[in-house]
LUMDO-862709 format. One record per residue (C-alpha): residue in three letters; y, x, z. Coordinates in nm, 2 decimals. Example, Ala and Ser with C-alpha at 12.3 -4.5 7.8 and 13.67 -1.06 7.14 Angstrom:
# residues 2
residu	north	east	up
ALA	-0.45	1.23	0.78
SER	-0.11	1.37	0.71
END
This chain:
# residues 590
residu	north	east	up
MET	1.57	-2.38	6.82
ALA	1.59	-2.26	7.19
ASN	1.30	-2.32	7.40
PHE	1.27	-2.24	7.78
TYR	0.89	-2.22	7.74
THR	0.83	-2.03	7.41
ASP	1.10	-1.78	7.51
ASN	0.96	-1.70	7.86
ASP	0.68	-1.44	7.81
ASP	0.57	-1.45	8.18
ILE	0.54	-1.83	8.19
GLN	0.31	-1.82	7.88
PHE	0.12	-1.52	8.00
LEU	0.03	-1.68	8.33
PHE	-0.04	-2.03	8.15
LYS	-0.29	-1.85	7.93
HIS	-0.42	-1.59	8.20
MET	-0.51	-1.85	8.50
ASN	-0.78	-2.07	8.46
VAL	-0.59	-2.39	8.35
ALA	-0.92	-2.52	8.19
LYS	-1.08	-2.52	8.53
LEU	-0.76	-2.73	8.67
ALA	-0.80	-2.96	8.37
GLU	-1.16	-3.02	8.46
LEU	-1.08	-3.09	8.83
GLN	-0.77	-3.33	8.75
GLU	-0.94	-3.53	8.47
GLU	-1.25	-3.56	8.71
GLY	-1.50	-3.47	8.43
PHE	-1.28	-3.61	8.16
ARG	-1.39	-3.98	8.27
PHE	-1.05	-4.13	8.19
HIS	-1.07	-4.07	7.81
ASP	-1.30	-4.37	7.79
GLU	-1.02	-4.59	7.95
PHE	-0.71	-4.43	7.83
GLU	-0.72	-4.32	7.47
PHE	-0.44	-4.06	7.53
ALA	-0.65	-3.89	7.80
PRO	-0.81	-3.55	7.70
GLU	-1.18	-3.58	7.60
ASN	-1.25	-3.22	7.71
ALA	-1.08	-2.89	7.87
GLU	-0.96	-2.76	7.54
ASP	-0.79	-3.10	7.47
ALA	-0.64	-3.11	7.81
VAL	-0.50	-2.73	7.78
ASP	-0.35	-2.84	7.45
ASN	-0.20	-3.14	7.60
TYR	-0.03	-2.93	7.88
GLU	0.11	-2.68	7.66
ARG	0.24	-2.93	7.44
ALA	0.40	-3.09	7.72
LEU	0.55	-2.76	7.83
LYS	0.69	-2.68	7.49
SER	0.85	-3.04	7.47
LEU	1.01	-3.00	7.81
GLY	1.12	-2.63	7.74
GLU	1.31	-2.75	7.41
LEU	1.49	-3.03	7.61
CYS	1.58	-2.79	7.88
ALA	1.74	-2.55	7.64
ASP	1.89	-2.80	7.41
GLU	2.02	-3.09	7.63
ILE	2.01	-2.99	7.99
ALA	2.15	-2.64	8.02
PRO	2.44	-2.68	7.80
THR	2.55	-2.94	8.05
ALA	2.50	-2.76	8.37
GLU	2.87	-2.60	8.38
HIS	3.03	-2.93	8.35
THR	2.82	-3.09	8.59
ASP	2.88	-2.83	8.85
ILE	3.26	-2.89	8.79
VAL	3.27	-3.28	8.81
GLY	2.95	-3.34	9.06
ASN	2.88	-3.71	9.14
VAL	3.11	-3.97	9.23
LEU	3.10	-4.21	9.52
GLY	3.25	-4.55	9.43
ASP	3.43	-4.81	9.65
ASP	3.14	-5.03	9.62
GLY	2.89	-4.76	9.80
LEU	2.73	-4.68	9.47
VAL	2.67	-4.32	9.33
THR	2.75	-4.23	8.98
TYR	2.57	-3.91	8.86
ALA	2.77	-3.66	8.66
PRO	2.72	-3.74	8.29
GLY	2.48	-3.44	8.21
ILE	2.24	-3.54	8.49
ALA	2.23	-3.91	8.41
ASN	2.15	-3.82	8.06
ALA	1.88	-3.58	8.15
ILE	1.70	-3.84	8.38
LYS	1.70	-4.08	8.10
ARG	1.57	-3.81	7.86
LEU	1.31	-3.69	8.10
GLY	1.17	-4.05	8.15
GLN	1.17	-4.09	7.77
ALA	0.96	-3.78	7.74
ASP	0.70	-3.92	8.01
ALA	0.81	-3.62	8.24
MET	0.90	-3.83	8.55
GLY	0.55	-3.92	8.64
PHE	0.40	-3.55	8.56
THR	0.13	-3.56	8.80
LEU	0.06	-3.93	8.86
PRO	-0.25	-4.12	8.76
TYR	-0.26	-4.27	8.39
ARG	-0.32	-4.61	8.54
PHE	0.03	-4.61	8.67
GLY	0.20	-4.47	8.36
GLY	0.18	-4.09	8.46
ILE	0.03	-3.81	8.26
ASN	-0.20	-3.67	8.53
CYS	-0.11	-3.30	8.51
PRO	-0.22	-3.05	8.76
GLN	0.05	-2.94	9.01
LEU	0.04	-2.57	8.86
VAL	0.17	-2.72	8.53
TYR	0.43	-2.92	8.71
THR	0.53	-2.62	8.90
MET	0.59	-2.44	8.55
THR	0.83	-2.74	8.45
ASN	1.02	-2.72	8.78
ASP	1.06	-2.35	8.69
MET	1.23	-2.43	8.36
VAL	1.43	-2.73	8.47
SER	1.57	-2.52	8.74
ARG	1.68	-2.25	8.50
ALA	1.85	-2.51	8.29
ASP	2.03	-2.68	8.60
ALA	1.92	-2.63	8.95
GLY	2.07	-2.94	9.07
LEU	1.90	-3.16	8.83
MET	1.56	-3.02	8.97
ASN	1.64	-3.20	9.29
VAL	1.63	-3.52	9.12
TYR	1.32	-3.42	8.88
GLY	1.14	-3.24	9.15
LEU	1.12	-3.53	9.39
GLN	0.80	-3.66	9.22
GLY	0.62	-3.57	9.56
ILE	0.75	-3.89	9.67
ALA	0.56	-4.08	9.42
GLU	0.26	-3.87	9.50
THR	0.29	-3.95	9.87
ILE	0.30	-4.32	9.80
ASN	-0.01	-4.27	9.56
ALA	-0.20	-4.08	9.83
PHE	-0.12	-4.30	10.12
ALA	0.02	-4.63	10.06
SER	-0.17	-4.96	10.00
GLU	-0.26	-5.08	9.63
GLU	0.01	-5.35	9.65
ILE	0.28	-5.10	9.74
LYS	0.16	-4.84	9.46
GLN	0.16	-5.12	9.19
GLU	0.54	-5.21	9.30
TYR	0.68	-4.87	9.29
LEU	0.50	-4.62	9.10
PRO	0.51	-4.76	8.74
ASN	0.90	-4.76	8.77
MET	0.90	-4.41	8.91
ALA	0.66	-4.28	8.61
ASN	0.89	-4.41	8.34
GLY	1.19	-4.29	8.50
ASP	1.37	-4.61	8.56
TRP	1.35	-4.55	8.97
THR	1.41	-4.20	9.12
GLY	1.34	-4.14	9.49
ALA	1.45	-3.96	9.80
MET	1.27	-3.84	10.11
VAL	1.49	-3.95	10.38
LEU	1.40	-3.74	10.67
THR	1.71	-3.54	10.83
GLU	1.95	-3.69	11.10
PRO	2.27	-3.55	11.23
ASP	2.08	-3.43	11.55
ALA	1.73	-3.39	11.38
GLY	1.71	-3.13	11.10
SER	1.45	-2.87	11.14
ASP	1.32	-3.04	11.45
LEU	1.20	-3.36	11.29
GLN	1.02	-3.46	11.61
ALA	1.40	-3.57	11.73
VAL	1.43	-3.83	11.48
ARG	1.61	-4.14	11.63
THR	1.63	-4.37	11.34
LYS	1.42	-4.67	11.42
ALA	1.19	-4.90	11.25
TYR	1.09	-5.25	11.42
GLN	0.90	-5.55	11.33
ASP	1.00	-5.91	11.34
GLU	0.78	-6.21	11.49
ASP	0.62	-6.24	11.14
GLY	0.54	-5.85	11.10
ASN	0.79	-5.78	10.86
TRP	0.93	-5.41	10.91
PHE	1.32	-5.32	10.92
ILE	1.50	-5.00	10.94
HIS	1.82	-4.93	11.13
GLY	2.00	-4.58	11.18
VAL	2.16	-4.30	11.02
LYS	2.04	-4.01	10.80
ARG	2.21	-3.72	10.68
PHE	2.18	-3.44	10.42
ILE	1.96	-3.66	10.21
THR	1.89	-3.52	9.85
ASN	1.94	-3.80	9.58
GLY	1.97	-4.04	9.87
CYS	2.13	-4.30	9.62
GLY	1.78	-4.32	9.45
GLU	1.60	-4.64	9.41
VAL	1.30	-4.56	9.62
LEU	1.35	-4.45	9.99
LEU	1.07	-4.29	10.19
VAL	1.21	-4.28	10.55
LEU	1.07	-4.13	10.87
CYS	1.14	-4.34	11.15
ARG	1.05	-4.39	11.52
THR	0.83	-4.69	11.54
GLU	0.70	-4.61	11.91
PRO	1.00	-4.57	12.13
GLU	0.76	-4.47	12.42
TYR	0.68	-4.16	12.24
PRO	0.97	-3.93	12.22
ASP	0.79	-3.67	12.00
GLY	0.62	-3.68	11.66
ARG	0.35	-3.90	11.80
GLY	0.62	-4.20	11.78
LEU	0.71	-4.14	11.39
SER	0.59	-4.33	11.11
LEU	0.67	-4.33	10.71
LEU	0.82	-4.66	10.56
VAL	0.95	-4.71	10.23
CYS	1.24	-4.93	10.12
ASP	1.45	-5.02	9.81
ARG	1.80	-4.93	9.77
GLY	2.01	-5.25	9.84
PRO	2.31	-5.40	10.00
GLN	2.21	-5.31	10.33
VAL	2.16	-4.94	10.24
LYS	2.49	-4.78	10.25
VAL	2.58	-4.44	10.12
ARG	2.88	-4.35	10.36
ARG	2.98	-4.02	10.21
LEU	2.85	-3.76	9.96
GLU	2.85	-3.39	10.09
HIS	3.09	-3.13	9.95
LYS	2.88	-2.83	9.90
LEU	2.88	-2.47	9.79
GLY	2.63	-2.53	9.50
ILE	2.39	-2.74	9.35
ASN	2.66	-2.98	9.27
GLY	2.46	-3.18	9.03
SER	2.23	-3.31	9.32
PRO	2.38	-3.59	9.52
THR	2.36	-3.51	9.91
CYS	2.43	-3.83	10.08
GLU	2.49	-3.96	10.44
ILE	2.32	-4.32	10.47
PHE	2.36	-4.58	10.72
PHE	2.05	-4.83	10.73
ASP	2.17	-5.17	10.85
ASN	1.85	-5.35	10.92
VAL	1.70	-5.28	10.59
PRO	1.35	-5.48	10.51
ALA	1.09	-5.19	10.47
LYS	0.72	-5.16	10.42
LEU	0.49	-4.92	10.63
ILE	0.31	-4.65	10.44
GLY	-0.02	-4.56	10.57
GLU	-0.07	-4.60	10.96
ARG	0.17	-4.60	11.24
LYS	0.22	-4.28	11.44
TYR	0.12	-4.05	11.14
GLY	0.46	-4.03	10.97
LEU	0.55	-3.68	11.06
ILE	0.20	-3.51	11.17
LYS	0.04	-3.60	10.83
TYR	0.24	-3.80	10.56
VAL	0.55	-3.60	10.58
MET	0.38	-3.27	10.62
SER	0.20	-3.34	10.30
LEU	0.53	-3.43	10.15
MET	0.72	-3.12	10.28
ASN	0.44	-2.88	10.16
GLY	0.47	-3.01	9.81
ALA	0.85	-3.00	9.83
ARG	0.83	-2.64	9.95
ILE	0.66	-2.54	9.63
GLY	0.91	-2.72	9.45
ILE	1.20	-2.52	9.61
ALA	1.01	-2.19	9.53
ALA	0.99	-2.29	9.16
GLN	1.36	-2.38	9.18
SER	1.44	-2.05	9.32
ILE	1.24	-1.89	9.03
GLY	1.43	-2.08	8.78
ILE	1.78	-1.97	8.91
GLY	1.65	-1.61	8.93
GLU	1.54	-1.64	8.58
ALA	1.88	-1.74	8.44
ALA	2.06	-1.50	8.66
TYR	1.85	-1.22	8.54
ARG	1.89	-1.30	8.17
ILE	2.27	-1.30	8.20
ALA	2.26	-0.96	8.36
ARG	2.01	-0.81	8.12
ASP	2.22	-0.93	7.83
TYR	2.53	-0.82	7.98
GLY	2.40	-0.47	8.07
HIS	2.29	-0.41	7.71
SER	2.61	-0.52	7.57
ARG	2.88	-0.38	7.80
LYS	3.01	-0.04	7.71
GLN	3.14	0.20	7.96
PHE	3.24	0.57	7.89
GLY	3.09	0.52	7.55
VAL	2.74	0.39	7.62
THR	2.60	0.04	7.74
ILE	2.58	0.02	8.12
ASP	2.20	-0.02	8.11
THR	2.16	0.34	8.03
PHE	2.30	0.42	8.40
PRO	2.00	0.48	8.62
ALA	2.19	0.26	8.91
VAL	2.21	-0.02	8.68
ARG	1.85	0.03	8.55
GLU	1.73	0.02	8.89
LEU	1.88	-0.30	8.96
LEU	1.76	-0.46	8.66
VAL	1.41	-0.34	8.69
ASN	1.39	-0.46	9.07
MET	1.54	-0.79	8.96
GLN	1.27	-0.85	8.70
VAL	0.99	-0.74	8.91
ASP	1.10	-0.94	9.20
LEU	1.14	-1.24	8.98
GLN	0.78	-1.21	8.86
ALA	0.67	-1.13	9.20
ALA	0.79	-1.45	9.31
ARG	0.65	-1.65	9.02
THR	0.31	-1.48	9.06
LEU	0.27	-1.57	9.44
THR	0.42	-1.92	9.37
TYR	0.18	-1.99	9.07
PHE	-0.12	-1.88	9.28
ALA	-0.02	-2.09	9.56
THR	0.00	-2.39	9.34
TYR	-0.33	-2.32	9.19
SER	-0.50	-2.31	9.54
VAL	-0.31	-2.67	9.60
ASP	-0.48	-2.81	9.31
PHE	-0.81	-2.71	9.44
GLU	-0.73	-2.84	9.79
ILE	-0.61	-3.18	9.63
ASP	-0.94	-3.19	9.43
ALA	-1.15	-3.14	9.74
LEU	-0.97	-3.41	9.93
LYS	-0.99	-3.66	9.65
LYS	-1.37	-3.61	9.64
GLN	-1.39	-3.66	10.02
ALA	-1.19	-3.97	10.00
TYR	-1.31	-4.15	9.68
GLY	-1.60	-3.92	9.53
ASN	-1.88	-4.13	9.68
ILE	-2.08	-3.82	9.71
THR	-2.45	-3.90	9.82
ASP	-2.60	-3.54	9.78
LYS	-2.57	-3.38	10.13
ALA	-2.54	-3.01	9.99
GLU	-2.26	-3.12	9.77
LYS	-2.08	-3.32	10.03
LYS	-2.10	-2.99	10.26
GLN	-1.96	-2.79	9.99
VAL	-1.67	-3.03	9.93
ARG	-1.59	-3.05	10.32
LEU	-1.58	-2.65	10.32
ASP	-1.37	-2.62	10.00
ALA	-1.12	-2.86	10.14
LYS	-1.09	-2.68	10.48
LYS	-1.10	-2.35	10.31
TYR	-0.83	-2.43	10.05
GLY	-0.63	-2.62	10.33
ARG	-0.62	-2.31	10.54
TYR	-0.52	-2.09	10.25
ASN	-0.24	-2.32	10.15
LYS	-0.09	-2.33	10.51
LEU	-0.03	-1.95	10.45
LEU	0.04	-1.95	10.06
THR	0.29	-2.25	10.07
PRO	0.52	-2.11	10.34
MET	0.50	-1.75	10.20
SER	0.60	-1.86	9.84
LYS	0.91	-2.08	9.95
TYR	1.03	-1.78	10.18
TYR	0.98	-1.50	9.92
ALA	1.09	-1.69	9.61
SER	1.40	-1.83	9.78
GLU	1.51	-1.50	9.91
MET	1.42	-1.34	9.58
SER	1.67	-1.60	9.42
MET	1.96	-1.49	9.65
ARG	1.87	-1.11	9.59
VAL	1.85	-1.14	9.21
ALA	2.16	-1.37	9.18
ASN	2.36	-1.14	9.40
ASP	2.24	-0.85	9.18
GLY	2.32	-1.03	8.88
VAL	2.68	-1.04	8.99
ALA	2.66	-0.67	9.09
VAL	2.57	-0.60	8.73
LEU	2.86	-0.79	8.57
GLY	3.09	-0.64	8.83
GLY	3.44	-0.84	8.81
SER	3.33	-1.05	8.53
GLY	3.04	-1.19	8.75
TYR	3.29	-1.30	9.00
MET	3.48	-1.51	8.76
LYS	3.38	-1.85	8.63
ASP	3.35	-1.70	8.26
TYR	3.00	-1.67	8.34
ALA	2.74	-1.86	8.51
SER	2.64	-1.59	8.74
GLU	2.89	-1.70	9.02
ARG	2.74	-2.06	8.99
LEU	2.37	-1.94	9.02
LEU	2.47	-1.73	9.32
ARG	2.61	-2.03	9.48
ASP	2.30	-2.25	9.36
SER	2.07	-1.98	9.49
ARG	2.21	-2.02	9.87
ILE	2.04	-2.33	9.97
THR	1.70	-2.25	9.85
THR	1.66	-2.04	10.19
ILE	1.77	-2.34	10.39
TYR	1.66	-2.68	10.27
GLU	1.28	-2.80	10.31
GLY	1.26	-2.55	10.60
THR	1.46	-2.23	10.64
SER	1.34	-1.90	10.58
GLN	1.29	-1.83	10.94
LEU	1.07	-2.15	10.98
GLN	0.88	-2.03	10.68
VAL	0.81	-1.70	10.83
LEU	0.69	-1.85	11.16
ALA	0.46	-2.10	10.95
GLY	0.33	-1.78	10.74
VAL	0.28	-1.57	11.04
ALA	0.03	-1.80	11.20
GLY	-0.18	-1.73	10.90
VAL	-0.13	-1.36	10.91
LEU	-0.21	-1.34	11.29
SER	-0.53	-1.59	11.24
GLY	-0.68	-1.36	11.00
THR	-0.64	-1.59	10.68
ALA	-0.43	-1.36	10.51
MET	-0.68	-1.09	10.53
THR	-0.94	-1.32	10.41
VAL	-0.73	-1.42	10.11
LEU	-0.66	-1.04	10.04
GLU	-1.05	-0.97	10.07
GLU	-1.15	-1.24	9.84
LEU	-0.87	-1.13	9.57
LEU	-0.98	-0.75	9.61
GLU	-1.34	-0.83	9.55
LYS	-1.29	-0.86	9.18
PRO	-1.02	-0.97	8.93
TYR	-0.96	-1.36	9.03
PHE	-0.87	-1.46	8.67
GLY	-0.90	-1.17	8.46
THR	-1.20	-0.95	8.35
ASP	-1.52	-0.96	8.57
GLU	-1.43	-0.60	8.72
TRP	-1.15	-0.39	8.77
THR	-1.06	-0.18	8.49
GLU	-1.03	0.20	8.51
ASP	-0.65	0.17	8.51
THR	-0.64	-0.09	8.79
LYS	-0.90	0.07	9.03
PRO	-0.66	0.31	9.17
LEU	-0.40	0.07	9.23
VAL	-0.66	-0.15	9.42
ASP	-0.78	0.15	9.63
GLN	-0.41	0.17	9.73
ILE	-0.40	-0.19	9.83
ARG	-0.69	-0.16	10.03
GLU	-0.56	0.12	10.23
GLY	-0.26	-0.11	10.29
LEU	-0.50	-0.34	10.44
ALA	-0.56	-0.11	10.73
ASP	-0.18	-0.09	10.80
LEU	-0.15	-0.46	10.81
GLU	-0.46	-0.49	11.04
GLU	-0.31	-0.23	11.28
ALA	0.01	-0.41	11.29
VAL	-0.16	-0.75	11.36
VAL	-0.38	-0.62	11.63
PHE	-0.07	-0.46	11.80
VAL	0.13	-0.79	11.77
LYS	-0.14	-1.01	11.92
ALA	-0.17	-0.80	12.24
LYS	0.20	-0.84	12.30
SER	0.38	-1.14	12.45
GLY	0.49	-1.43	12.25
PRO	0.85	-1.35	12.19
TYR	0.74	-1.01	12.03
LYS	0.54	-1.20	11.76
ASP	0.85	-1.41	11.67
LEU	1.07	-1.09	11.66
TYR	0.85	-0.92	11.43
ALA	0.70	-1.22	11.22
ARG	0.92	-1.15	10.93
LYS	0.79	-0.79	10.89
LEU	0.42	-0.91	10.92
VAL	0.48	-1.16	10.65
ASP	0.65	-0.90	10.42
MET	0.36	-0.71	10.47
ALA	0.09	-0.96	10.37
ILE	0.31	-1.08	10.07
ASN	0.35	-0.74	9.93
LEU	-0.03	-0.68	9.94
THR	-0.10	-1.03	9.80
VAL	0.13	-0.98	9.52
GLY	0.00	-0.63	9.46
VAL	-0.34	-0.73	9.39
LEU	-0.24	-1.03	9.20
PHE	-0.03	-0.81	8.97
CYS	-0.34	-0.58	8.93
ASP	-0.56	-0.88	8.86
GLN	-0.29	-0.97	8.56
ALA	-0.34	-0.59	8.45
THR	-0.68	-0.66	8.36
SER	-0.60	-0.94	8.11
GLU	-0.69	-0.87	7.76
LEU	-0.38	-1.05	7.64
GLU	-0.09	-0.83	7.50
MET	0.10	-0.86	7.82
GLY	-0.16	-0.72	8.02
LYS	-0.04	-0.37	7.95
THR	0.32	-0.47	8.07
LYS	0.16	-0.62	8.39
LEU	-0.01	-0.27	8.46
ALA	0.34	-0.11	8.47
ILE	0.45	-0.39	8.68
ALA	0.19	-0.33	8.92
LYS	0.24	0.03	8.95
HIS	0.63	-0.02	9.01
TRP	0.55	-0.29	9.28
LEU	0.31	-0.06	9.47
ASN	0.53	0.21	9.45
TRP	0.83	0.01	9.56
ARG	0.64	-0.22	9.83
LEU	0.37	-0.01	9.99
PRO	0.63	0.25	10.16
GLU	0.81	-0.08	10.29
ASN	0.49	-0.18	10.46
LYS	0.45	0.18	10.62
MET	0.80	0.15	10.74
ASN	0.74	-0.22	10.87
LYS	0.41	-0.10	11.04
ASP	0.61	0.18	11.23
LYS	0.86	-0.07	11.33
ILE	0.62	-0.32	11.47
LEU	0.41	-0.04	11.66
SER	0.76	0.10	11.81
GLY	0.75	-0.18	12.09
VAL	1.13	-0.21	12.06
GLU	1.26	-0.53	12.17
ASP	1.62	-0.46	12.23
VAL	1.74	-0.75	12.01
THR	1.61	-1.00	12.26
ALA	1.62	-0.78	12.58
ASP	1.99	-0.66	12.53
PHE	2.10	-0.95	12.33
GLU	2.43	-1.01	12.52
THR	2.52	-0.66	12.51
LEU	2.45	-0.60	12.15
ALA	2.59	-0.95	12.02
GLY	2.88	-0.94	12.23
PRO	3.05	-1.23	12.40
VAL	3.08	-1.57	12.22
PRO	3.42	-1.57	12.05
VAL	3.68	-1.82	12.11
LEU	3.74	-1.98	11.77
ALA	4.11	-2.07	11.67
END
């Protein structure tokens, strides 16, 4: 029987290699929930077994029921009726039902709301598998961050009203942020929320490009303080899908056609305030967006996985000049780089998610831990600050790298198939179309780079790298004889990064923005390199494979770092200084 977990050696390896037992201890808060909920694990071994059984169950569902409908879903899409209601494609509707029955729609929610209380890392693994099956479905399944935001910031009354139905899959949600004139610049949101004489809240305005905007639970970013034209005037509210919420159109898109993208008119819709006024963007939405960005990174990996598998199979079976085309060096290079690129994105994203789990644990202890010991309280505060700083770097780096990887691998997948890849006989062309959006929504690659470069220039990237280089993070206690030479190469690469950072910090602001991508690429190449070395210390069988992966990665990427450093140190600014000359005049469009 097909299974998207058991057939994926890399996901299985990372599940076993990374310290999932430690995450279980944090997530289960010392396994205290077992006393109240019989199905909650009683120890780390029990928890890890639960997680793996959930992954296997979902892997089977992805392979047997979701993936077979993806092609049909891409063709038929979703339908907006005359009554303003959206009907999902049959495959999407069935998948949501089956995921609810499998208790997968409340993957990270607490037991008391009907969730299964899994760490973010395990949830990211499921997003990876679901996206391989159907990237459009992941945009509904992967919106569980909406429920997490309600759980983190809403009142108990609101939690009880919404979370049980979200956990069992009866209700899905949408994060309703973007407007026609407020995309990347959410400070420009104009949709307003106001109170009547009795203190009841209402929402009025238009939102656009809303993923799953037909969902039952809508988290809406609104302007509640008209005297503040920027982010200080925004609050987050929740409302139900109802007669005053009108889906005016469904967008016609290049890809992910299983995901309904809606334009919505809110006609004085009753709503409830989440948390406090004025914190909608600066606190609640930023938290929501960080989770969503990890989700898109996982979606990108799933698309890349699907594209690679088709290309690898085709290369091994297609014959030209009497031999299979995967014997040609040019095709071999494509396939090897696709696979290593894919594993790099998964490695970086899973490590980022692991760090997110530690930050969540520290924040929960700060808020609800009732810690009385001063030393422990200080340590929790330091942990929250440390992992918060790490994740401001790792989250945008993961989203940026994984989404760009998805496009590269999907594009190279079509190249391996040649003319067949351009045709609809294979899913390769659909995966290429699906991959394109990953670099755009939840913050474009350009925005992720700007977020990531702040961590590179501040020294956070160097701190993370030095911590990783000190000794293997998940593997053996010390670097092995095989990995020591590779680690030394990475340490030498730190000097290149540091030299580039010093140079950029001495230049003006525009220079930083111009070379931000190259700085972030350098940091990513080093971070992935040391994580691959860590994996190569594993005693698991795949550790030997990871050693070869690490060697190839460093042979591929360290020369790129040298090149990027030279470009950064060149001081050349012609792109900005001579823009009008180089770009030419603005054309008159017919």
